[in-house]
N, C-alpha and C positions, 0 to 999 in steps of 0.2 A: 496565526498560522499554526496548523497542526500537521504532523506527519504520522501516518499510520502504515504499519507493515502487517500484512496478514500471513499467518503461517501457511506453508505449503504442505505441512506434515501434521495435521491436527491429531492423527492417531498417536503421535509420539511427543508433540510439543505441549507440555503443561505450562501453566501460568508461571510456575517457579523457574522452569527451564528458559522461558522467554525473558523473564526478569533478569536472569543470569546473563543471557545474551545481550540484553540492553545495557547492563552494567559493563560488560566486557567491551561493548562498542562505544561506551561513553555517552550514551543518550539516556534521557530520563523523562518521566512524565512531569507535567501534563502535556508538554509540547510534542512528545514522541511516544507512541504507543505500539507495542507489539501485541497483536490480537490472535486469539485462538478460541476454540469453543467446540461445540458438538460437531463431530466429524461430518455428518451428513449436511449440516447447515453451512459449515465452512466450505466444504467442497461445492455446495450449491452456489454460494457467493462467488467463488473463484471461477466456476463455469459461467455464471451470469455475466461477469465482467470480461470474460474471454481470455482468461489466463491459461495458456496451454502448458501442460506439465505431464511428466511420466517418470516412472522409476526405471533407471537403466539396469543392466544385468548385475551391477554391484549393489543395487538397492538405493542408489543416490538419486534424488529427485532432480531431474533436468527440467528447465523451464525457460520461458521467454522472459525478458526483462520488460516489465510493464509498470509504467508510472501514470497514475491518473491525477489530474489536478481538478479538484472539486471547487465550484464557486460558492459564494455565500448563500445561494438558495438551495444548495445540496445537489446540484446537477454537475455532471461531468463536463468541464469546460475544455479540457485538453487531455489527450491520450498519447503517450509516447512510449516507444521502445528505444531505450537509450543507447546512443553511440556518441562519438565525438561531436558530430554536427548537432545532434539533438540536445546535447548538454546546454548549449547556448539557447536553444528554443525553450527548454525547460525553465531556465533562469528567467527568460523574458515572460513566459506564461505565469510564473509565480509572481513576478512584479505586477503584471496586469491584474491578476485576481486579487492581490493584496490591495491594489489601488481602488478596487470597486467600492462603491458606497454600500452601506448596510441596507438591506431591503426595508421598505417602509411597512411591510406586512409579512407575516409568516405564511409561506406558501402551503 
């Protein structure tokens, strides 16, 4: 199982800044990755997955909480905006995806 967090601020989040954030949060590769990249490409990915975001009057990025659980074939199996109730659903979704068999072929 891997966890990936995509920056919402590719204009300002460098690899070194995200590495610092990962260290501060006590998470490390290879199981957890903070991703950044070209601003146009990152924003395209965020738009494609439907992550709503905007900068408020103080320049702080406001956004929806979005968690995607990707299955072994690379498809979105579950999509959550997390709250108290959804936390249990997320745990169950992770268990289900982890229990899946490895595909017999590469899609």
